[in-house]
C-alpha positions as CSV (number, residue, x, y, z in Angstrom):
1,M,139.4,51.1,90.2
2,P,142.6,52.7,91.5
3,V,145.0,53.7,88.7
4,T,147.7,51.3,89.8
5,D,145.3,48.4,89.8
6,E,144.2,49.3,86.3
7,A,147.9,49.3,85.2
8,I,148.4,45.9,86.8
9,D,145.3,44.6,85.0
10,R,146.5,46.0,81.6
11,I,149.9,44.3,82.0
12,K,148.3,41.1,83.2
13,A,146.0,41.1,80.1
14,M,149.1,41.4,77.8
15,I,150.6,38.4,79.5
16,V,147.4,36.3,79.5
17,S,146.8,37.1,75.8
18,G,150.2,35.9,74.9
19,E,151.4,39.4,73.7
20,L,154.0,39.2,76.5
21,R,155.3,35.7,76.9
22,P,157.5,34.2,79.6
23,G,161.0,35.6,79.3
24,A,159.8,38.5,77.1
25,R,161.1,42.0,77.7
26,L,158.6,44.8,78.4
27,P,158.7,47.9,76.1
28,K,160.4,50.9,77.5
29,E,158.5,52.6,80.3
30,A,157.6,55.7,78.3
31,D,156.4,53.7,75.3
32,L,154.4,51.3,77.4
33,A,152.8,54.0,79.5
34,E,151.7,55.9,76.3
35,R,150.4,52.7,74.7
36,L,148.3,51.8,77.7
37,G,147.2,55.4,78.4
38,L,148.7,55.5,81.8
39,S,151.0,57.8,83.7
40,R,154.6,56.6,84.1
41,S,154.3,56.8,87.9
42,S,151.2,54.4,87.8
43,L,153.0,52.1,85.5
44,R,156.1,52.1,87.7
45,E,154.0,51.2,90.8
46,A,152.3,48.4,88.8
47,V,155.7,47.0,87.8
48,K,156.9,47.1,91.3
49,A,153.8,45.2,92.6
50,L,154.1,42.6,89.9
51,S,157.8,42.1,90.6
52,L,157.0,41.4,94.3
53,I,154.8,38.5,93.3
54,R,157.4,37.2,90.8
55,V,155.4,38.0,87.7
56,L,158.0,40.5,86.5
57,D,161.8,40.7,86.9
58,V,163.3,44.1,87.0
59,R,166.9,44.0,86.0
60,Q,168.8,47.2,86.7
61,G,170.4,48.6,83.6
62,D,168.8,46.0,81.4
63,G,165.0,46.3,81.5
64,T,162.0,44.5,82.9
65,Y,161.1,41.0,81.8
66,V,158.3,38.6,82.3
67,T,159.5,35.7,84.5
68,S,159.2,32.1,83.6
69,L,155.8,32.1,85.3
70,E,156.5,28.6,86.7
71,P,154.1,27.6,89.5
72,S,157.0,27.2,91.9
73,L,158.1,30.8,91.3
74,L,154.7,32.4,91.5
75,L,153.7,30.5,94.6
76,D,156.8,31.5,96.5
77,A,154.8,34.4,97.9
78,L,152.6,31.9,99.7
79,G,155.2,31.1,102.3
80,F,156.0,34.8,102.7
81,V,152.3,35.5,103.5
82,V,152.1,32.7,106.1
83,E,154.8,34.2,108.2
84,F,152.7,37.4,108.7
85,H,149.8,35.5,110.3
86,Q,149.2,34.5,113.8
87,D,149.0,30.9,115.1
88,D,145.3,30.5,114.5
89,T,145.9,31.2,110.8
90,V,148.8,28.8,110.7
91,L,146.2,26.2,111.9
92,Q,144.1,27.0,108.8
93,F,147.2,26.4,106.6
94,L,147.7,23.0,108.3
95,E,144.1,22.2,107.5
96,V,144.8,22.9,103.8
97,R,147.9,20.6,104.1
98,R,145.7,17.9,105.5
99,I,143.5,18.2,102.3
100,L,146.3,18.4,99.8
101,E,149.1,16.1,101.0
102,P,147.1,12.9,101.3
103,A,146.0,13.4,97.7
104,A,149.6,14.0,96.6
105,T,150.8,10.9,98.6
106,A,148.2,8.7,96.9
107,M,149.4,10.1,93.5
108,A,153.0,9.4,94.4
109,A,152.1,5.8,95.2
110,R,150.8,5.5,91.7
111,R,153.4,7.5,89.8
112,M,156.7,7.7,91.7
113,P,159.5,5.8,89.9
114,D,161.1,2.9,91.8
115,A,164.4,4.8,91.9
116,E,162.8,7.8,93.6
117,I,161.2,5.5,96.2
118,D,164.6,4.0,96.9
119,D,165.9,7.6,97.4
120,L,163.0,8.3,99.8
121,R,164.0,5.2,101.8
122,R,167.6,6.4,101.9
123,I,166.4,9.8,103.2
124,L,164.8,8.1,106.3
125,E,167.8,5.8,106.8
126,R,170.2,8.8,107.0
127,L,168.6,9.7,110.3
128,G,169.8,6.8,112.3
129,D,168.2,5.6,115.5
130,D,168.4,8.8,117.7
131,P,168.2,12.0,115.5
132,D,168.2,15.4,117.2
133,L,165.3,17.8,116.5
134,D,167.2,19.8,113.9
135,E,168.1,16.7,111.9
136,L,164.5,15.4,112.2
137,I,163.0,18.7,110.9
138,A,165.4,18.9,107.9
139,N,164.7,15.3,107.1
140,D,160.9,15.8,107.5
141,L,161.0,18.7,105.0
142,E,163.0,16.8,102.5
143,F,160.8,13.7,102.9
144,H,157.6,15.7,102.2
145,Q,159.1,17.6,99.3
146,R,160.2,14.4,97.6
147,I,156.7,12.9,98.0
148,A,155.1,16.1,96.6
149,A,157.4,16.0,93.6
150,G,156.7,12.3,93.1
151,A,153.0,13.1,92.6
152,G,154.0,14.4,89.2
153,N,152.0,17.6,89.4
154,L,154.0,20.8,89.5
155,V,151.1,23.0,90.7
156,L,150.2,20.6,93.5
157,C,153.9,20.3,94.4
158,S,154.4,24.0,94.6
159,L,151.3,24.5,96.8
160,I,152.4,21.8,99.2
161,E,156.0,23.2,99.4
162,G,154.6,26.7,100.0
163,L,152.5,25.4,102.9
164,S,155.0,23.0,104.4
165,G,158.0,25.3,105.0
166,P,156.1,28.1,106.9
167,T,154.4,25.6,109.2
168,T,157.8,24.2,110.3
169,R,157.6,26.4,113.4
170,A,154.6,24.4,114.7
171,R,156.3,21.1,114.0
172,I,159.4,22.1,115.8
173,W,157.5,23.3,118.8
174,R,155.5,20.1,118.9
175,G,158.7,18.1,118.8
176,V,160.0,20.0,121.8
177,T,156.9,20.0,123.9
178,E,154.9,16.9,123.2
179,E,156.2,13.6,124.6
180,G,156.7,10.9,122.0
181,A,156.1,13.3,119.0
182,V,159.5,12.5,117.4
183,E,159.0,8.8,117.7
184,R,155.5,9.0,116.2
185,T,156.8,11.1,113.3
186,L,159.5,8.5,112.4
187,Q,156.9,5.7,112.6
188,Q,154.5,7.5,110.4
189,H,157.1,8.4,107.8
190,R,158.1,4.7,107.6
191,A,154.4,3.8,107.2
192,I,153.9,6.3,104.5
193,L,157.0,5.1,102.7
194,D,156.0,1.5,102.9
195,A,152.5,2.3,101.5
196,I,154.1,4.2,98.6
197,A,156.5,1.4,97.9
198,A,153.7,-1.2,98.0
199,R,151.8,0.9,95.5
200,R,148.8,1.2,97.8
201,P,147.4,4.8,97.2
202,G,144.5,4.5,99.7
203,L,146.8,3.3,102.5
204,A,149.4,6.0,101.7
205,S,146.7,8.7,101.7
206,A,145.4,7.4,105.1
207,W,148.8,7.5,106.7
208,A,149.5,11.0,105.3
209,T,146.2,12.2,106.8
210,V,147.1,10.7,110.2
211,H,150.5,12.4,110.0
212,I,149.3,15.9,109.2
213,A,146.3,15.7,111.5
214,G,148.6,15.0,114.4
215,V,150.3,18.4,114.1
216,E,147.0,20.1,113.4
217,D,145.3,18.5,116.5
218,W,148.3,19.4,118.7
219,L,148.2,23.0,117.6
220,R,144.4,23.2,118.0
221,G,144.8,22.0,121.6
222,T,147.7,24.3,122.3
223,L,145.7,27.3,121.1
224,G,142.6,26.2,123.0
225,S,144.6,26.0,126.2
226,G,145.5,29.6,126.0
227,E,149.2,29.0,125.8
228,S,151.5,31.6,124.3
229,V,152.1,31.9,120.6
230,L,154.6,29.7,118.9
231,P,158.2,30.8,119.2
232,P,159.9,32.2,116.1
233,L,162.3,30.1,114.1
234,G,166.0,30.7,114.6
């Protein structure tokens, strides 16, 4: 095992055992390196790696701390990873969305408070009858985020948010290139909302599956036709 990997494992063991708790400050570099039997350079590389994945927070002039370790924080790296992959890998992320989001939508139909369902309805009403693509995409992201949060499971919510944002590029390009895509998106959002409001988990899950599968099938067809890769955001 490379020395840096060993250093990462040693620090991780301290966190998992509870010796270092969320928010705790790590011992000084020299003291920790001696305690773990590691060189200071190896320890420094391990700290750098763990800070990149949001396990540690290096504060210049103050010290190094364990982060809150909240799922939303640790899963931030997921979206970062997606952006480095080509379109066929984005398709795989869409497949995972199709597995997770219907389950979250069904959970929201059971658990989402009435007041949050009313907020969800207002999100859709803000669009009006003829939204432009930018408004639709922003509304789409907020709509899905609210439903994921309404499932009442922080880990599931964080996973879905990590998958949703980075696949926005495919949803934008579909809206630009596929006739009727915007209208179908609006109709499916309303159907999902109605199913949640009616407290019908099975129907909510079915509509969420149809909704996600539409983007997935479009991208699969686009890649199969040999068309160029999706354009970058911005």
